[in-house]
MINULO-154094 format. One record per residue (C-alpha): z negated, y, x; residue in three letters. Coordinates in Angstrom, 2 decimals, always signed. Layout:
BEGIN
<zaba c3="Z" c2="Y" c1="X" residu="ALA"/>
...
// end
This chain:
BEGIN
<zaba c3="-151.76" c2="+149.63" c1="+203.53" residu="MET"/>
<zaba c3="-152.50" c2="+150.14" c1="+199.74" residu="SER"/>
<zaba c3="-151.74" c2="+153.89" c1="+200.04" residu="PHE"/>
<zaba c3="-148.52" c2="+153.16" c1="+201.99" residu="PHE"/>
<zaba c3="-147.43" c2="+150.63" c1="+199.32" residu="GLY"/>
<zaba c3="-148.05" c2="+153.31" c1="+196.61" residu="THR"/>
<zaba c3="-146.01" c2="+155.89" c1="+198.65" residu="ALA"/>
<zaba c3="-143.25" c2="+153.50" c1="+199.12" residu="THR"/>
<zaba c3="-143.00" c2="+152.85" c1="+195.32" residu="TYR"/>
<zaba c3="-143.05" c2="+156.61" c1="+194.55" residu="TYR"/>
<zaba c3="-140.36" c2="+157.32" c1="+197.17" residu="ARG"/>
<zaba c3="-137.89" c2="+158.13" c1="+194.41" residu="ARG"/>
<zaba c3="-139.92" c2="+161.22" c1="+193.74" residu="PHE"/>
<zaba c3="-139.70" c2="+162.39" c1="+197.32" residu="ASN"/>
<zaba c3="-136.30" c2="+163.55" c1="+198.76" residu="PRO"/>
<zaba c3="-137.57" c2="+163.32" c1="+202.35" residu="HIS"/>
<zaba c3="-139.65" c2="+160.14" c1="+202.17" residu="TYR"/>
<zaba c3="-137.92" c2="+158.30" c1="+205.09" residu="SER"/>
<zaba c3="-138.25" c2="+161.20" c1="+207.46" residu="THR"/>
<zaba c3="-141.82" c2="+161.99" c1="+206.47" residu="LEU"/>
<zaba c3="-143.00" c2="+158.43" c1="+206.83" residu="SER"/>
<zaba c3="-141.21" c2="+157.53" c1="+209.94" residu="LYS"/>
<zaba c3="-144.38" c2="+157.44" c1="+212.18" residu="SER"/>
<zaba c3="-146.15" c2="+155.10" c1="+209.69" residu="LEU"/>
<zaba c3="-143.21" c2="+152.71" c1="+208.96" residu="THR"/>
<zaba c3="-142.85" c2="+152.31" c1="+212.78" residu="ASP"/>
<zaba c3="-146.24" c2="+150.63" c1="+212.71" residu="LEU"/>
<zaba c3="-144.59" c2="+147.63" c1="+210.93" residu="ASN"/>
<zaba c3="-142.43" c2="+146.83" c1="+213.89" residu="LYS"/>
<zaba c3="-143.03" c2="+143.66" c1="+215.64" residu="LYS"/>
<zaba c3="-144.84" c2="+143.40" c1="+218.98" residu="LYS"/>
<zaba c3="-147.10" c2="+146.31" c1="+218.15" residu="LEU"/>
<zaba c3="-150.93" c2="+145.84" c1="+218.52" residu="PRO"/>
<zaba c3="-152.88" c2="+144.87" c1="+215.46" residu="LEU"/>
<zaba c3="-155.05" c2="+148.03" c1="+215.81" residu="THR"/>
<zaba c3="-153.85" c2="+151.48" c1="+216.60" residu="VAL"/>
<zaba c3="-155.45" c2="+154.84" c1="+217.39" residu="ASP"/>
<zaba c3="-155.24" c2="+157.15" c1="+214.37" residu="TRP"/>
<zaba c3="-153.74" c2="+160.12" c1="+216.13" residu="THR"/>
<zaba c3="-152.72" c2="+163.55" c1="+214.88" residu="VAL"/>
<zaba c3="-149.07" c2="+162.52" c1="+214.04" residu="PRO"/>
<zaba c3="-150.35" c2="+159.75" c1="+211.93" residu="PHE"/>
<zaba c3="-152.77" c2="+162.03" c1="+210.06" residu="GLU"/>
<zaba c3="-150.06" c2="+164.71" c1="+209.67" residu="THR"/>
<zaba c3="-147.75" c2="+162.14" c1="+208.13" residu="THR"/>
<zaba c3="-150.53" c2="+160.83" c1="+205.84" residu="PHE"/>
<zaba c3="-151.39" c2="+164.32" c1="+204.56" residu="GLN"/>
<zaba c3="-147.63" c2="+165.23" c1="+204.14" residu="ALA"/>
<zaba c3="-147.01" c2="+162.16" c1="+202.03" residu="LEU"/>
<zaba c3="-150.16" c2="+162.85" c1="+199.83" residu="LYS"/>
<zaba c3="-148.85" c2="+166.37" c1="+199.29" residu="THR"/>
<zaba c3="-145.38" c2="+165.21" c1="+198.40" residu="SER"/>
<zaba c3="-146.68" c2="+162.69" c1="+195.86" residu="LEU"/>
<zaba c3="-148.52" c2="+165.49" c1="+193.77" residu="SER"/>
<zaba c3="-145.89" c2="+168.26" c1="+194.07" residu="SER"/>
<zaba c3="-143.16" c2="+169.52" c1="+191.71" residu="SER"/>
<zaba c3="-140.48" c2="+169.29" c1="+190.60" residu="PRO"/>
<zaba c3="-140.95" c2="+166.47" c1="+188.16" residu="VAL"/>
<zaba c3="-137.99" c2="+164.12" c1="+187.47" residu="LEU"/>
<zaba c3="-136.36" c2="+164.16" c1="+184.03" residu="GLN"/>
<zaba c3="-134.65" c2="+161.42" c1="+182.21" residu="ALA"/>
<zaba c3="-130.86" c2="+161.28" c1="+182.60" residu="ALA"/>
<zaba c3="-128.52" c2="+162.50" c1="+179.80" residu="ASP"/>
<zaba c3="-125.45" c2="+160.21" c1="+179.98" residu="PHE"/>
<zaba c3="-123.30" c2="+162.88" c1="+178.14" residu="GLU"/>
<zaba c3="-123.84" c2="+165.49" c1="+180.82" residu="ARG"/>
<zaba c3="-122.26" c2="+165.66" c1="+184.35" residu="PRO"/>
<zaba c3="-124.12" c2="+164.78" c1="+187.44" residu="TYR"/>
<zaba c3="-124.39" c2="+166.69" c1="+190.81" residu="VAL"/>
<zaba c3="-125.20" c2="+164.71" c1="+194.03" residu="VAL"/>
<zaba c3="-126.57" c2="+166.66" c1="+197.01" residu="GLN"/>
<zaba c3="-127.05" c2="+164.92" c1="+200.39" residu="THR"/>
<zaba c3="-128.78" c2="+166.02" c1="+203.58" residu="ASP"/>
<zaba c3="-129.54" c2="+164.46" c1="+207.06" residu="ALA"/>
<zaba c3="-132.18" c2="+165.03" c1="+209.75" residu="SER"/>
<zaba c3="-132.66" c2="+163.51" c1="+213.28" residu="ASP"/>
<zaba c3="-134.54" c2="+160.63" c1="+211.73" residu="PHE"/>
<zaba c3="-133.45" c2="+160.02" c1="+208.14" residu="GLY"/>
<zaba c3="-131.07" c2="+160.67" c1="+205.14" residu="LEU"/>
<zaba c3="-131.77" c2="+162.19" c1="+201.83" residu="GLY"/>
<zaba c3="-130.07" c2="+162.47" c1="+198.50" residu="ALA"/>
<zaba c3="-130.74" c2="+164.27" c1="+195.22" residu="LEU"/>
<zaba c3="-129.04" c2="+163.47" c1="+191.84" residu="LEU"/>
<zaba c3="-129.08" c2="+166.57" c1="+189.72" residu="ASN"/>
<zaba c3="-128.14" c2="+167.20" c1="+186.14" residu="GLN"/>
<zaba c3="-127.39" c2="+170.50" c1="+184.45" residu="VAL"/>
<zaba c3="-129.65" c2="+170.87" c1="+181.39" residu="ASN"/>
<zaba c3="-129.03" c2="+172.71" c1="+178.23" residu="SER"/>
<zaba c3="-130.18" c2="+176.03" c1="+179.64" residu="THR"/>
<zaba c3="-127.65" c2="+175.77" c1="+182.53" residu="GLY"/>
<zaba c3="-130.21" c2="+174.93" c1="+185.17" residu="GLN"/>
<zaba c3="-129.99" c2="+171.95" c1="+187.51" residu="GLU"/>
<zaba c3="-132.91" c2="+169.59" c1="+187.25" residu="HIS"/>
<zaba c3="-133.56" c2="+166.41" c1="+189.54" residu="PRO"/>
<zaba c3="-132.96" c2="+162.98" c1="+188.05" residu="ILE"/>
<zaba c3="-133.44" c2="+160.86" c1="+191.15" residu="LEU"/>
<zaba c3="-134.47" c2="+161.24" c1="+194.75" residu="TYR"/>
<zaba c3="-133.27" c2="+158.78" c1="+197.56" residu="LEU"/>
<zaba c3="-134.22" c2="+158.50" c1="+201.23" residu="SER"/>
<zaba c3="-133.50" c2="+156.23" c1="+204.09" residu="MET"/>
<zaba c3="-134.75" c2="+156.09" c1="+207.72" residu="LYS"/>
<zaba c3="-132.06" c2="+156.00" c1="+210.28" residu="LEU"/>
<zaba c3="-131.51" c2="+153.02" c1="+212.55" residu="LEU"/>
<zaba c3="-131.89" c2="+153.74" c1="+216.40" residu="PRO"/>
<zaba c3="-128.18" c2="+153.58" c1="+216.83" residu="ARG"/>
<zaba c3="-127.59" c2="+156.01" c1="+213.87" residu="GLU"/>
<zaba c3="-130.06" c2="+158.52" c1="+215.41" residu="MET"/>
<zaba c3="-127.54" c2="+158.94" c1="+218.24" residu="ALA"/>
<zaba c3="-124.82" c2="+160.21" c1="+215.88" residu="TYR"/>
<zaba c3="-123.75" c2="+163.83" c1="+216.05" residu="TYR"/>
<zaba c3="-125.25" c2="+165.83" c1="+213.17" residu="MET"/>
<zaba c3="-121.82" c2="+166.07" c1="+211.44" residu="MET"/>
<zaba c3="-121.63" c2="+162.22" c1="+211.53" residu="GLU"/>
<zaba c3="-125.12" c2="+162.03" c1="+210.10" residu="LYS"/>
<zaba c3="-124.10" c2="+164.30" c1="+207.20" residu="GLU"/>
<zaba c3="-121.06" c2="+162.08" c1="+206.54" residu="CYS"/>
<zaba c3="-123.26" c2="+159.02" c1="+206.70" residu="LEU"/>
<zaba c3="-125.48" c2="+160.56" c1="+204.05" residu="ALA"/>
<zaba c3="-122.57" c2="+161.06" c1="+201.63" residu="ILE"/>
<zaba c3="-121.28" c2="+157.46" c1="+202.14" residu="VAL"/>
<zaba c3="-124.80" c2="+155.97" c1="+201.80" residu="TRP"/>
<zaba c3="-125.86" c2="+157.95" c1="+198.67" residu="ALA"/>
<zaba c3="-122.98" c2="+157.50" c1="+196.38" residu="LEU"/>
<zaba c3="-122.87" c2="+153.70" c1="+195.95" residu="PRO"/>
<zaba c3="-126.66" c2="+153.40" c1="+196.03" residu="HIS"/>
<zaba c3="-127.98" c2="+150.78" c1="+193.60" residu="ASP"/>
<zaba c3="-131.72" c2="+149.77" c1="+193.15" residu="SER"/>
<zaba c3="-132.53" c2="+146.12" c1="+192.75" residu="VAL"/>
<zaba c3="-135.23" c2="+145.04" c1="+190.26" residu="TYR"/>
<zaba c3="-136.78" c2="+141.62" c1="+189.74" residu="LEU"/>
<zaba c3="-138.14" c2="+140.83" c1="+186.26" residu="PHE"/>
<zaba c3="-140.60" c2="+137.89" c1="+186.09" residu="VAL"/>
<zaba c3="-141.92" c2="+136.15" c1="+182.85" residu="VAL"/>
<zaba c3="-145.52" c2="+135.20" c1="+183.51" residu="ASN"/>
<zaba c3="-147.99" c2="+133.20" c1="+181.33" residu="HIS"/>
<zaba c3="-151.53" c2="+134.03" c1="+182.58" residu="PRO"/>
<zaba c3="-154.15" c2="+132.19" c1="+180.46" residu="HIS"/>
<zaba c3="-151.52" c2="+131.12" c1="+177.93" residu="TYR"/>
<zaba c3="-150.54" c2="+134.80" c1="+177.30" residu="LYS"/>
<zaba c3="-147.28" c2="+136.44" c1="+177.98" residu="SER"/>
<zaba c3="-146.57" c2="+139.34" c1="+180.41" residu="THR"/>
<zaba c3="-143.39" c2="+140.63" c1="+182.18" residu="VAL"/>
<zaba c3="-143.83" c2="+141.55" c1="+185.81" residu="GLU"/>
<zaba c3="-141.32" c2="+144.18" c1="+187.30" residu="ILE"/>
<zaba c3="-140.79" c2="+144.20" c1="+191.02" residu="PHE"/>
<zaba c3="-138.42" c2="+146.60" c1="+193.00" residu="LYS"/>
<zaba c3="-136.83" c2="+145.50" c1="+196.16" residu="PHE"/>
<zaba c3="-137.57" c2="+148.01" c1="+199.05" residu="ALA"/>
<zaba c3="-134.55" c2="+147.27" c1="+201.23" residu="GLU"/>
<zaba c3="-135.88" c2="+149.29" c1="+204.23" residu="GLU"/>
<zaba c3="-139.13" c2="+147.24" c1="+204.38" residu="GLU"/>
<zaba c3="-137.41" c2="+143.98" c1="+203.08" residu="ASN"/>
<zaba c3="-140.28" c2="+143.42" c1="+200.64" residu="VAL"/>
<zaba c3="-140.71" c2="+143.32" c1="+196.80" residu="LEU"/>
<zaba c3="-142.94" c2="+146.16" c1="+195.41" residu="VAL"/>
<zaba c3="-144.71" c2="+145.41" c1="+192.25" residu="HIS"/>
<zaba c3="-143.89" c2="+148.20" c1="+189.76" residu="VAL"/>
<zaba c3="-145.83" c2="+147.35" c1="+186.65" residu="LYS"/>
<zaba c3="-147.16" c2="+144.70" c1="+184.27" residu="THR"/>
<zaba c3="-145.90" c2="+144.85" c1="+180.69" residu="ILE"/>
<zaba c3="-147.96" c2="+143.51" c1="+177.75" residu="LYS"/>
<zaba c3="-147.25" c2="+144.03" c1="+174.12" residu="HIS"/>
<zaba c3="-148.11" c2="+142.31" c1="+170.87" residu="SER"/>
<zaba c3="-144.35" c2="+141.87" c1="+170.08" residu="ALA"/>
<zaba c3="-144.09" c2="+139.94" c1="+173.35" residu="LEU"/>
<zaba c3="-146.38" c2="+137.19" c1="+172.39" residu="HIS"/>
<zaba c3="-144.49" c2="+133.94" c1="+173.57" residu="ASN"/>
<zaba c3="-141.84" c2="+135.20" c1="+175.94" residu="VAL"/>
<zaba c3="-139.45" c2="+132.55" c1="+177.15" residu="ASN"/>
<zaba c3="-136.67" c2="+134.61" c1="+178.80" residu="ASN"/>
<zaba c3="-135.43" c2="+138.12" c1="+179.30" residu="ILE"/>
<zaba c3="-132.33" c2="+140.07" c1="+180.23" residu="VAL"/>
<zaba c3="-132.83" c2="+143.41" c1="+181.81" residu="PRO"/>
<zaba c3="-130.79" c2="+146.45" c1="+180.69" residu="VAL"/>
<zaba c3="-132.76" c2="+149.17" c1="+182.67" residu="GLY"/>
<zaba c3="-135.42" c2="+149.57" c1="+185.26" residu="PRO"/>
<zaba c3="-138.07" c2="+149.13" c1="+182.61" residu="GLU"/>
<zaba c3="-136.30" c2="+147.98" c1="+179.56" residu="SER"/>
<zaba c3="-134.90" c2="+144.49" c1="+178.49" residu="PHE"/>
<zaba c3="-134.28" c2="+142.09" c1="+175.68" residu="TYR"/>
<zaba c3="-136.71" c2="+139.13" c1="+175.35" residu="ALA"/>
<zaba c3="-136.87" c2="+135.88" c1="+173.48" residu="THR"/>
<zaba c3="-140.00" c2="+134.58" c1="+171.90" residu="ASN"/>
<zaba c3="-139.72" c2="+130.82" c1="+171.62" residu="ASP"/>
<zaba c3="-142.69" c2="+130.27" c1="+169.38" residu="TYR"/>
<zaba c3="-144.11" c2="+132.26" c1="+166.52" residu="TYR"/>
<zaba c3="-147.60" c2="+130.77" c1="+166.76" residu="PHE"/>
<zaba c3="-149.66" c2="+130.89" c1="+169.96" residu="SER"/>
<zaba c3="-151.92" c2="+127.97" c1="+168.85" residu="ASP"/>
<zaba c3="-150.85" c2="+124.65" c1="+170.29" residu="PHE"/>
<zaba c3="-151.24" c2="+122.68" c1="+167.15" residu="ILE"/>
<zaba c3="-149.45" c2="+125.26" c1="+165.00" residu="MET"/>
<zaba c3="-146.54" c2="+125.13" c1="+167.59" residu="ARG"/>
<zaba c3="-146.05" c2="+121.51" c1="+166.85" residu="HIS"/>
<zaba c3="-146.19" c2="+122.15" c1="+163.10" residu="VAL"/>
<zaba c3="-143.50" c2="+124.97" c1="+163.79" residu="GLU"/>
<zaba c3="-141.27" c2="+122.38" c1="+165.46" residu="MET"/>
<zaba c3="-141.77" c2="+119.45" c1="+163.13" residu="VAL"/>
<zaba c3="-141.01" c2="+121.37" c1="+160.04" residu="PHE"/>
<zaba c3="-138.14" c2="+123.23" c1="+161.59" residu="GLY"/>
<zaba c3="-139.41" c2="+126.73" c1="+160.90" residu="LEU"/>
<zaba c3="-137.07" c2="+129.49" c1="+161.97" residu="THR"/>
<zaba c3="-139.58" c2="+132.07" c1="+162.93" residu="LEU"/>
<zaba c3="-138.66" c2="+133.02" c1="+166.40" residu="THR"/>
<zaba c3="-136.78" c2="+136.14" c1="+167.50" residu="ASN"/>
<zaba c3="-135.40" c2="+138.53" c1="+170.12" residu="VAL"/>
<zaba c3="-137.23" c2="+141.80" c1="+170.93" residu="VAL"/>
<zaba c3="-135.97" c2="+144.93" c1="+172.52" residu="TYR"/>
<zaba c3="-138.51" c2="+146.54" c1="+174.87" residu="TYR"/>
<zaba c3="-138.42" c2="+149.97" c1="+176.49" residu="SER"/>
<zaba c3="-141.34" c2="+152.38" c1="+177.40" residu="PRO"/>
<zaba c3="-140.64" c2="+154.45" c1="+174.39" residu="GLY"/>
<zaba c3="-139.65" c2="+151.72" c1="+171.85" residu="GLU"/>
<zaba c3="-140.40" c2="+148.19" c1="+170.95" residu="VAL"/>
<zaba c3="-138.76" c2="+146.44" c1="+168.05" residu="ARG"/>
<zaba c3="-137.31" c2="+143.11" c1="+166.77" residu="GLU"/>
<zaba c3="-133.51" c2="+143.19" c1="+167.03" residu="VAL"/>
<zaba c3="-132.66" c2="+139.52" c1="+166.00" residu="ALA"/>
<zaba c3="-134.58" c2="+136.77" c1="+164.15" residu="ALA"/>
<zaba c3="-134.24" c2="+133.49" c1="+162.23" residu="GLY"/>
<zaba c3="-134.00" c2="+131.11" c1="+165.27" residu="PHE"/>
<zaba c3="-135.54" c2="+127.65" c1="+165.40" residu="TYR"/>
<zaba c3="-136.67" c2="+128.13" c1="+168.96" residu="GLN"/>
<zaba c3="-135.08" c2="+131.30" c1="+170.71" residu="ALA"/>
<zaba c3="-134.78" c2="+130.24" c1="+174.45" residu="ASN"/>
<zaba c3="-132.42" c2="+131.52" c1="+177.06" residu="GLY"/>
<zaba c3="-130.76" c2="+134.99" c1="+176.82" residu="ILE"/>
<zaba c3="-127.96" c2="+136.58" c1="+178.85" residu="ALA"/>
<zaba c3="-125.53" c2="+139.39" c1="+178.73" residu="MET"/>
<zaba c3="-121.72" c2="+139.19" c1="+179.00" residu="SER"/>
<zaba c3="-119.98" c2="+140.34" c1="+182.16" residu="ALA"/>
<zaba c3="-118.83" c2="+143.54" c1="+180.51" residu="ASP"/>
<zaba c3="-122.34" c2="+144.20" c1="+179.11" residu="GLN"/>
<zaba c3="-121.02" c2="+144.48" c1="+175.55" residu="LYS"/>
<zaba c3="-122.52" c2="+141.25" c1="+174.09" residu="TYR"/>
<zaba c3="-125.79" c2="+139.38" c1="+174.24" residu="ILE"/>
<zaba c3="-125.91" c2="+135.59" c1="+174.20" residu="TYR"/>
<zaba c3="-129.02" c2="+133.86" c1="+172.78" residu="VAL"/>
<zaba c3="-129.66" c2="+130.10" c1="+173.16" residu="ALA"/>
<zaba c3="-131.43" c2="+128.41" c1="+170.19" residu="ASP"/>
<zaba c3="-132.91" c2="+125.28" c1="+171.80" residu="LEU"/>
<zaba c3="-133.61" c2="+123.02" c1="+168.84" residu="THR"/>
<zaba c3="-130.84" c2="+124.67" c1="+166.68" residu="GLY"/>
<zaba c3="-128.34" c2="+123.52" c1="+169.46" residu="ARG"/>
<zaba c3="-126.48" c2="+126.83" c1="+169.24" residu="THR"/>
<zaba c3="-125.34" c2="+129.89" c1="+171.33" residu="VAL"/>
<zaba c3="-125.64" c2="+132.93" c1="+169.15" residu="ASN"/>
<zaba c3="-123.44" c2="+135.87" c1="+170.12" residu="VAL"/>
<zaba c3="-124.49" c2="+139.43" c1="+169.31" residu="PHE"/>
<zaba c3="-122.73" c2="+142.78" c1="+169.89" residu="GLU"/>
<zaba c3="-124.94" c2="+145.17" c1="+171.74" residu="LYS"/>
<zaba c3="-124.86" c2="+148.84" c1="+170.37" residu="HIS"/>
<zaba c3="-125.66" c2="+152.16" c1="+172.00" residu="ALA"/>
<zaba c3="-129.12" c2="+152.26" c1="+170.25" residu="ASN"/>
<zaba c3="-129.84" c2="+148.78" c1="+171.63" residu="TRP"/>
<zaba c3="-129.54" c2="+147.12" c1="+168.14" residu="SER"/>
<zaba c3="-127.76" c2="+143.77" c1="+167.92" residu="LEU"/>
<zaba c3="-125.27" c2="+142.63" c1="+165.29" residu="SER"/>
<zaba c3="-124.28" c2="+138.98" c1="+164.91" residu="PRO"/>
<zaba c3="-120.74" c2="+138.14" c1="+165.97" residu="VAL"/>
<zaba c3="-120.49" c2="+134.33" c1="+165.97" residu="LYS"/>
<zaba c3="-122.30" c2="+131.00" c1="+166.62" residu="VAL"/>
<zaba c3="-121.16" c2="+128.28" c1="+168.94" residu="VAL"/>
<zaba c3="-122.61" c2="+124.89" c1="+168.21" residu="GLU"/>
<zaba c3="-123.35" c2="+122.28" c1="+171.04" residu="LEU"/>
<zaba c3="-124.52" c2="+118.69" c1="+171.14" residu="GLU"/>
<zaba c3="-127.30" c2="+119.20" c1="+173.56" residu="THR"/>
<zaba c3="-130.69" c2="+120.93" c1="+173.46" residu="LEU"/>
<zaba c3="-129.66" c2="+124.01" c1="+175.40" residu="LEU"/>
<zaba c3="-132.15" c2="+125.84" c1="+177.55" residu="ASP"/>
<zaba c3="-131.43" c2="+128.92" c1="+179.79" residu="ASN"/>
<zaba c3="-128.11" c2="+130.74" c1="+179.95" residu="LEU"/>
<zaba c3="-126.27" c2="+132.32" c1="+182.72" residu="SER"/>
<zaba c3="-122.95" c2="+134.15" c1="+182.82" residu="VAL"/>
<zaba c3="-120.35" c2="+133.86" c1="+185.63" residu="ASP"/>
<zaba c3="-119.79" c2="+137.57" c1="+186.59" residu="PRO"/>
<zaba c3="-116.20" c2="+136.77" c1="+187.63" residu="VAL"/>
<zaba c3="-114.85" c2="+134.63" c1="+184.80" residu="THR"/>
<zaba c3="-117.37" c2="+135.53" c1="+182.03" residu="GLY"/>
<zaba c3="-117.95" c2="+131.80" c1="+181.39" residu="ASP"/>
<zaba c3="-121.39" c2="+130.90" c1="+179.93" residu="VAL"/>
<zaba c3="-123.41" c2="+128.12" c1="+181.66" residu="TRP"/>
<zaba c3="-126.47" c2="+126.30" c1="+180.30" residu="THR"/>
<zaba c3="-128.77" c2="+123.51" c1="+181.31" residu="GLY"/>
<zaba c3="-129.25" c2="+121.06" c1="+178.45" residu="GLY"/>
<zaba c3="-131.43" c2="+118.15" c1="+177.41" residu="HIS"/>
<zaba c3="-129.45" c2="+115.31" c1="+175.93" residu="PRO"/>
<zaba c3="-132.62" c2="+113.60" c1="+174.55" residu="ASN"/>
<zaba c3="-135.38" c2="+115.89" c1="+173.38" residu="GLY"/>
<zaba c3="-137.97" c2="+113.12" c1="+172.78" residu="MET"/>
<zaba c3="-137.75" c2="+111.86" c1="+176.29" residu="LYS"/>
<zaba c3="-138.40" c2="+115.45" c1="+177.46" residu="LEU"/>
<zaba c3="-141.43" c2="+116.16" c1="+175.23" residu="PHE"/>
<zaba c3="-142.93" c2="+112.74" c1="+175.63" residu="TYR"/>
<zaba c3="-142.42" c2="+111.95" c1="+179.25" residu="TYR"/>
<zaba c3="-142.14" c2="+108.16" c1="+180.33" residu="ASP"/>
<zaba c3="-141.61" c2="+107.52" c1="+184.01" residu="PRO"/>
<zaba c3="-140.01" c2="+104.28" c1="+182.84" residu="LYS"/>
<zaba c3="-137.56" c2="+106.09" c1="+180.58" residu="ASP"/>
<zaba c3="-136.68" c2="+109.27" c1="+182.33" residu="LEU"/>
<zaba c3="-135.28" c2="+112.42" c1="+180.54" residu="PRO"/>
<zaba c3="-131.63" c2="+113.10" c1="+181.50" residu="GLY"/>
<zaba c3="-129.80" c2="+116.27" c1="+182.39" residu="SER"/>
<zaba c3="-126.65" c2="+117.88" c1="+181.14" residu="GLU"/>
<zaba c3="-124.82" c2="+121.06" c1="+182.26" residu="ILE"/>
<zaba c3="-122.35" c2="+122.73" c1="+179.85" residu="VAL"/>
<zaba c3="-119.91" c2="+125.45" c1="+180.45" residu="ARG"/>
<zaba c3="-118.40" c2="+127.53" c1="+177.60" residu="ILE"/>
<zaba c3="-115.13" c2="+129.28" c1="+178.30" residu="GLN"/>
<zaba c3="-113.59" c2="+132.02" c1="+176.23" residu="ASN"/>
<zaba c3="-116.74" c2="+132.14" c1="+174.04" residu="ILE"/>
<zaba c3="-115.51" c2="+135.22" c1="+172.14" residu="LEU"/>
<zaba c3="-112.23" c2="+133.62" c1="+171.08" residu="SER"/>
<zaba c3="-111.68" c2="+131.59" c1="+167.90" residu="ASP"/>
<zaba c3="-111.55" c2="+128.44" c1="+169.97" residu="ASN"/>
<zaba c3="-114.04" c2="+128.47" c1="+172.85" residu="PRO"/>
<zaba c3="-113.74" c2="+125.55" c1="+175.32" residu="ILE"/>
<zaba c3="-117.04" c2="+123.63" c1="+175.66" residu="VAL"/>
<zaba c3="-117.18" c2="+121.24" c1="+178.62" residu="THR"/>
<zaba c3="-119.84" c2="+118.94" c1="+180.00" residu="THR"/>
<zaba c3="-119.55" c2="+119.61" c1="+183.67" residu="VAL"/>
<zaba c3="-122.42" c2="+117.37" c1="+184.89" residu="TYR"/>
<zaba c3="-124.51" c2="+114.63" c1="+183.29" residu="ALA"/>
<zaba c3="-127.27" c2="+112.33" c1="+184.58" residu="ASN"/>
<zaba c3="-129.60" c2="+109.81" c1="+183.13" residu="ASP"/>
<zaba c3="-132.60" c2="+111.18" c1="+185.15" residu="GLY"/>
<zaba c3="-131.97" c2="+109.10" c1="+188.24" residu="SER"/>
<zaba c3="-130.98" c2="+112.29" c1="+190.20" residu="VAL"/>
<zaba c3="-132.52" c2="+115.13" c1="+188.36" residu="ILE"/>
<zaba c3="-134.72" c2="+115.30" c1="+185.23" residu="GLN"/>
<zaba c3="-134.85" c2="+117.95" c1="+182.47" residu="GLY"/>
<zaba c3="-132.22" c2="+120.45" c1="+183.47" residu="SER"/>
<zaba c3="-133.02" c2="+123.88" c1="+182.32" residu="SER"/>
<zaba c3="-130.55" c2="+126.26" c1="+183.94" residu="CYS"/>
<zaba c3="-127.23" c2="+126.34" c1="+185.75" residu="ALA"/>
<zaba c3="-125.70" c2="+129.10" c1="+187.76" residu="SER"/>
<zaba c3="-122.42" c2="+129.53" c1="+189.68" residu="VAL"/>
<zaba c3="-122.10" c2="+131.26" c1="+193.02" residu="TYR"/>
<zaba c3="-118.55" c2="+130.94" c1="+194.49" residu="GLY"/>
<zaba c3="-117.56" c2="+127.27" c1="+194.44" residu="ASN"/>
<zaba c3="-121.18" c2="+126.12" c1="+194.12" residu="LYS"/>
<zaba c3="-123.10" c2="+125.09" c1="+191.12" residu="LEU"/>
<zaba c3="-126.92" c2="+125.43" c1="+191.24" residu="PHE"/>
<zaba c3="-128.93" c2="+123.45" c1="+188.71" residu="ILE"/>
<zaba c3="-132.71" c2="+124.02" c1="+188.04" residu="GLY"/>
<zaba c3="-135.05" c2="+121.78" c1="+186.09" residu="THR"/>
<zaba c3="-138.30" c2="+122.26" c1="+184.10" residu="ILE"/>
<zaba c3="-140.65" c2="+120.14" c1="+186.34" residu="PHE"/>
<zaba c3="-138.29" c2="+118.21" c1="+188.71" residu="HIS"/>
<zaba c3="-136.30" c2="+119.27" c1="+191.73" residu="LYS"/>
<zaba c3="-133.07" c2="+121.58" c1="+191.99" residu="ALA"/>
<zaba c3="-129.59" c2="+120.42" c1="+192.68" residu="LEU"/>
<zaba c3="-126.64" c2="+122.01" c1="+194.43" residu="CYS"/>
<zaba c3="-123.15" c2="+120.72" c1="+193.45" residu="CYS"/>
<zaba c3="-119.68" c2="+121.50" c1="+194.73" residu="GLN"/>
<zaba c3="-117.35" c2="+122.56" c1="+192.03" residu="LEU"/>
// end
């Protein structure tokens, strides 16, 4: 299974992955025996997949200034797609391979219908990635997973460690392996972190990470916390927890950030989320920081959910949408809208679903 997991991850390098791997993926079906005889078809598939993982051509990075060419194909068992780009010498070079195994009902299609299905399937294809901030042994790593829709599983892509990502609190992805990250402390030592907070030192920052470049893009925060991107992907919003501000930055083509404005709040704001429909910014806040940092079950920390409308205007509208003294939820840290529902998460307590 470890080989099959590797082959599944590298499927983007193989234009015929789904067709080649059919006999192996069929082993994942329910009601099959736990042990199978390793017959010739399985061995043939295994060897074909190994060969495909080590063969040319090698993918190249996309040049967003050049046109793309999409090629599709279909077989009795699967679909394939190839994204090409014409390089500076006039030759087409592969950018991305896609493949999908056909469902039983789709295998019954006429070949012309399968060819049409390949076109419809390939053009709107989007990969789904999950970025996770992890703190093993009080260190910081970012774990990247890719959702394999056909197998309905998350495939671990890679673990990212870097000295610039020393106290990561939150990230906003901008590519399959690139993101902006907030460091909420400058020091890693527990005592020095308290010194940092007590003296109000503005040492935390925002870092841009990609496989080819890592650099600081914003600094001077009391405690850089939540980070989010505007619905049109032109602006980056950074929450400064103890500074009680949302800092708005314009995002440039070279991934640098330039400050636009600062929106002041009355709560200790935590993580940020953006409504993709309205562009409103939502945050979970802490109305009393001392109750949060020095927990007393007899004097519970409250929760507060704030919405910011028209954040880029001269007069943004700041509204407290939900507030509680801790009797329902304690230490709200995030809020996100889906349809007419509001989902509230907390640092150490339960979650809450509200009707808007």
